[in-house]
N, C-alpha and C positions, 0 to 999 in steps of 0.2 A: 503493499500498500504508499501511494506517495506520502511524503508529511513537509510539513514546513516548520520554521524554526519554534512554531507555536503550536505543533501537534499536526492533527489529520489535517487534509486537503479537503477543502469543499468543495464538489464538481459544480458546476450552476449550467443551467440551461439560460440562454439570454433571447426572448420574446421580442422581436422587431432587428432585423438585422439593418435599418437608416444609419443614420448619423449621431442618433442617441446612444443605439446598441453598439456602435463602432468604437466611439469613444468609451464607453465602458469597459469593452472587452480591452480595448488598448491600456486602460488604465490599471486592469486586474494584472495584466501581463507585465506591467513597469513594479507592481507592488507585491511581490511573490510573500512577502511578511504577513498579507491580509489572510492568508492561508485559504485562498478561493482560484478555481481552474475553472475558466470559460469552456464546455466542451462541446457546446452546439448552438448555434442558431436555427431559431424557428420563425418563419417569416411567412405570411398568408398570401405576397405575391410570389407564387410559385416561379417564376422567372429568375427567384435568385437560389433555388436551392439548385444544388451541387457548386456554388460556389463559395469562396473562403471571404471572410471578412476580419481584417485585424489578424490574419492566420486561424482562425476558427470558421469550422464550415459549416454551411445552411444546409439544414438537412432534412427539411421539410416546414408542415404549416403549422399553425398553433393548437391546430384539432389532432394532432399527434403527440402532446405532449408528454401525455403518461407514459405511452409506449418507447419514445423519444429517452425518457428520466431512466427507464428500466436497461435500456439497451447501454446507456452508458455512466449507469450508477450515480445519477444524478441527485442531487439532495434538495435544491432549492431553484426555484427559477425567478429570472430577474425580469420585469417587465418594462420594456426600455420602449413605448410606442405613446410619447407625450404628447402627441396630437390626434392619437385614436379615439374614437367616440366609446362612449361608457360600454355599449353592448357589447362589442370586441375586450373590453378587459372583464366584463361579465364572466364572458365564455371562459377567458383562459380561467379565472380565479375558481369559476365552478371547476372545471377540469383537474385544479390543482388539489381544491380540498378531495375530490373525489379519489384522489389518488394519493393523497396522505402525505401531499409535497407542502413544504413550506414555499411563500411567495410573498414577493416586495415589487416595489414598481417607481418609478422613477415620474416624479409631479412634472405635469404642465410644462407644454410648449415655452412661458416666459423665460425659465431657466435656459431653455437651448438656445433661443434667439439672442440671449447675453453671453453664450458660449460657456456654459457654467453646469454642463452636465459631469456631475460627478458620485463616483458610490456613496459617498456621505450622504447623497437629497436621497438614495432608496428608502422608503418607507413601508411600511404595513399599508395595503389596500384600504381604502375610506370608502365609506357609503357616496362620497361625493365620484370617487371615480368611473362607478358603475355608473351614474346619470349623467356624466358628461356626455355633451354631444358633436354632433361634427365640428370641426374650425369653421368659425365666422367669417367670412369675407367682409370686411371694413371698407369704407371709403375714408382710407388714412388721409386722403389730400384734404376734405374737408376738415377734418379733426386737427391736423395741423393747422389749417386756417384759422378756424375756430379758437387754437388752444397757445399755439408756440408764440413768446416771446409775450406773454398776457399777463397778466395779475390776477391769480384767481383765489378767491375765498371759499374755501371749504367749512359749513358749521357740522358741527356734531363728526368731527374730524377724528376723533378717537375710537368712533365705533368701528363695527365691521364693513359697512360698506363705504364711512367716510374715509375711513384705512386705506383701504383699497382702492377709492376713489383717487387718493392721494399719490399712492406708489404708480398706478398707471398713468395719470397725467404728467406725471415725471417723464417717460419715456417720449412725448411728444415736447419738450424743451420751453414750460411757460417760464416767463420771467422770473418770479415766484410762487409760493402757495404760503396762504395765510391760513392756520391750522386752526379753527376756533373751536373750542368745546367746555365745558363745566368740569370736567376729570381731570385734573392735572396731573395724575400717572399716566394716563392712557394719552393724554397731549404730548406727554416730554417723550414716552416711548415712539411713539408715531415720527414727531419730530427730529429724533437722534438716529432712527432709521432710516430716515429720507437724508440726515446727513450723512451717514458713514456710507451708502450704496450711491446716492444720487449728487453727488459733489456740486454739481452745473447748477442744479436748482437749488435758489433759497429756500429753505422752510423754515417759517417765521410762526412761533405757537405765540397761541393767546388763549391764556384762561377765562371764558366769559360766557355768559348767561345767555341763549337769544330772547330769552324774557324778559331781560333788563334793557327797556329802550337808551340808556346810557353807555352801557357798556358795546352796544351794537354801533352805537352814532358814532364813537369815539373809534372804534376800528374801522368801518367804512371812512372817516375824514382823514386817519393817518394812513391805512394804504392803500385807498379809493380804486378799488379792483375793480378789473373790467367783466369779468364772470364768477358767479355766486352759484356755489351749488349747494343747497340746502339739503341737508342731510339729517341735522337733529330732529328728534322724534322719540316719546314715547310709543312702545311697539308692543309691549304685554297686553294682548287681548282680556285675559282675565282679571291681572292685576288693575287694567285700567277701569274693569266695569266696578271696580270697589273704589277705586280714584277719578271720578268722572272728572271733577276741576282740574286736577294735573294733568289730565291728558288732554283739556279745554287748554290751560296755559301755555302746555309745551308745545302743542299740536297746532293750536289756532293763533295764540298770542305770538309764539316765538315766530312764525310762519309771515304773519301782519307786520310784527315788527321789522325783520329781516327784509320783506318787500317793500314796506316802505321806505327803509334806509339805502336801498340800493336805487331806488329812485329819485333819491335826494343826492346818491353820490354821483349820479349819472353812469351805472353800470349799465352795459351791454346789454347783460343776458342775466337771466335770474332762473335756474333751474331748479324746481320744486321736486323733490324726489317722493314720490307718492305709490300708495297698495293697493292691489287687488280689494282690500279691505272696505277700501272706500266707495266701493260700487254698492249700489243697495245694500247700506252698511247694517248688518245688525248686533254691532257690538259699539262701546261709545267711541273704541281706540278706530275705528273705520270711520263713525259718524265725525270725529274730531278730523278725520285726516280729508274725507270731504268737504268739508267746512272750509280746511286748510285751501284746498282747489278753488273753491267758490272763491274766498279771496282774492287768491291772484288772477282770478279771472275777472275782478271786480277792478282790481288797480293796473292791470294790463294797457289801459288807453290815458292812463295820467302822467307820462312821461315818456321820456326815450328809451326806457327799459324793457326788454322782450320778455316776456315770460313763457318759458316753457315746462311741461310740467310730465314728467316721466314715471308711469305707472307700470308695478309688476309684482309676481307673489312672493312665495316663501323661498331666504336664501339658504343653499344648506350651508351650515358653518357659522352662520350668525350668531351673535348674541341671542338667548333666548330659543334657540332653535329647537327641536325637539328631539336633535340629534344626540344635543347635550344631555338631554333629560335621558333619552336612551342608555346612552352609553355608562352613565352612573349608575340607572338601574340594571344593566348587561353585569357591570362590575360588583355589583352588590349580590349577585345571583338572582336577581329577578324579584317582585313579577315584572314585567316592562310594561306599563298601564296605557291604554288607550282608551279613546272614548268613544269609539263606535266602528263596527268591523267594515262599513263601508265609507269610511271618511276618507275624501279625497284631498291633494291640494295639488297646485303647481309650485314646483321646485326648481330651482337653477341653480348654479355653482355660483359662491362672491365674485369669483373673476370672470364666469362669462354675464354675468348680470352687470358689473360695474363696464366691463368692455361695450357691450350696449348703450347702458345709460351713456356712457361719453359719446358716442355712434348719435344717438336718439336728442343728445343734447346741442349736438353740432347741426342738426338740419334740420331739426323743427322750428315749426314757424309761430308769430307771437300768437299766446293763446291756445296752442295748438295741446293737447295730450298724446302724447307718444304711447305707445302701446307695447312692450317685451314681448315676443312668441315664445311663451314659457313651454310649450312641447305640450306634450299631453299629459291630464294631473295623473299622479302618483297615489295610489292606496296609500295609507299610513303603517295599515299592518304590514305591506309588502316592505315598506322603508325597514320595519322592526326587524323581519326575516331575515332582509340584506344583514343588518348590523348584528345582530346575533350568530350568523355564518361565520360572518365576518372576523367574530370574536374569537370563532373556532366550537362554537355550541349548536346543538340543535334545538331550531325552536319547538317549544310548547312540548319539548323532551327534558332538557337539561336546562333552559330557562322559558318558565313560564311566560303568558300572554294572559292580562287580565282585562275586560271591556269595562271602564267604569261609566259610561255614561257621557254625553255631551256638555260641556259645561258651558256656564252662561256668556254671550255673547260669540258662542262658535256655532257654526254650519256645516251640514255634511260636504259641500262644494263649494267653490268660491267662483266668481266672474271678475273679469277682465276690464268687461265694457257691459254699459248698463244699455236697454232698447234707447232710449230717447237720443243716444249718441250716433251721429254718421259715421261709419268707419270708412279708409282709404287706404291703399297700398303707397308704401313708400318705396324707392330704389334700394333697399335692404330688405330682404327676405325675411327679417326676423325681427323686420319693428314696422307696426302699422299705426296711423294716427287717427284718433278719436275725435271728432267737431263737437264740442257741445253746444246746447242751444244758448241763446244769447242770454246773459245774466241782467238783470237790471240792476244793477249797483246802489242807483238812490235807494232802494227797497232793502237789497239784501245786507248791504255793508253796514245801517244803523243795527240791523239785529245780530251781526258781529260781534261789534260792538260791545252790546247790551250782554250778550252770551259770555264775552270777556269781562265783563263788570261784575256779573255772579258769579264767576269760577274765581276771581280774585278774592272777592265777598266770601268764598267760601258757603255761596248759597245752594245747596244741594237741590232744592226742587226746584228753582228758577233756573238753575245751569241746565237739567235735564228737560224743563219744559220747553226754553229756547232751543236744546240740542235738536229737540225731538221736531220743532215749526220749520227748525233748518234740515232736515233729515227725517224724512218721516217713515223712514224703514226700521228706523232705531228702535227698537223696545226695552228699555232699560228692565233690569235685572235684581230684585232686592237682595241686597247682600247681608250679614257676608255669607261666605261659601268657601267652599274648599277651592284651593288654587289646581 
């Protein structure tokens, strides 16, 4: 048996004989102390079979992984297919599980673009990898024209969407990015990361609350942003059902304050990041986001600033994601709790969502609501099954699943657009435009201001009453209740 300075050599199969796979194979060969030996490549492009890549033979396609592992005595499979769709990753993972093979994956084309495919980046397959879609073809010209050389303000920059937005925007070389958020630690961490990885773009941390007009005004006056991405929001549905006033203060007042300051400062564009929960909302969170959409519609003709809303569904890996809860429950041995067997949601990875968000904001026109194509809705129970399997367990055998009933504010399925919104296509297949009906700002805006005042005064009954007037589909639930 071959051995290294550290003991037994582990034989590995690399799935993906492209550039990423070649880089991994060369790194393995360069560093024998790692205790790895690449014995074979598998690639679904049959034209590659019979060739050698970095001195390693391409012996077949990925569906043959179990047989090839037996033939070569391989212990592990390395999935080096950063641009592959989630369905391809799923098939390989399932075959590895069936053959009792360990497996790791090289994530994301983003790292490969920067020439940084390393063995150290290999990690366990996550559920995000299984749902990843085909690579998106962007209109890079329109994005560069919108972003390059500009000063960009991102509110909620410490959150999952806001921080990923900052990372991706830096690749288009803005003059600087202003990172605004009320959580000092998250803002510090994102600013430090951008400073270390993207030194060409100035990352300016600002600790401040979007609900505070003086803080927002001072930030706009000091930095005079060209583009504002408003990502700051409360998003937890059940928690906001019990804290309706806070949902209004953060999601409505925060949006209105930031939008009005954008107009006063003469910003070229204000991008509101919204949610599918704002369509015929059943929750306080959804209703507050719908009112936020109404607020920017009321403000869109008051000055030079163009207002674009981008609406999408659930983001895998974001704060408050069901994935985080499921992982914790699995690590504790279960049960995994699901509200309803038939509950579905639209899901997208953080990277994909932000990629399309930047594109949508670049091509959107004043007053348009850009809707991201989230693909097919996914059953939550299927997501739980995937996570349990990826953790090395058998669903409902090793880890139980418990159905606990729909929680206040939730519904079985979500919608991306309302029946009263006219839809049209764009040049980007994954982005649609919803044209909302005209809003009578002189009627709607005074109601919004009264709603804000009631929430600021912590007048629950009036807050709920006004929220229902602005969003009739919202039906409040009396609390308290389990989260």
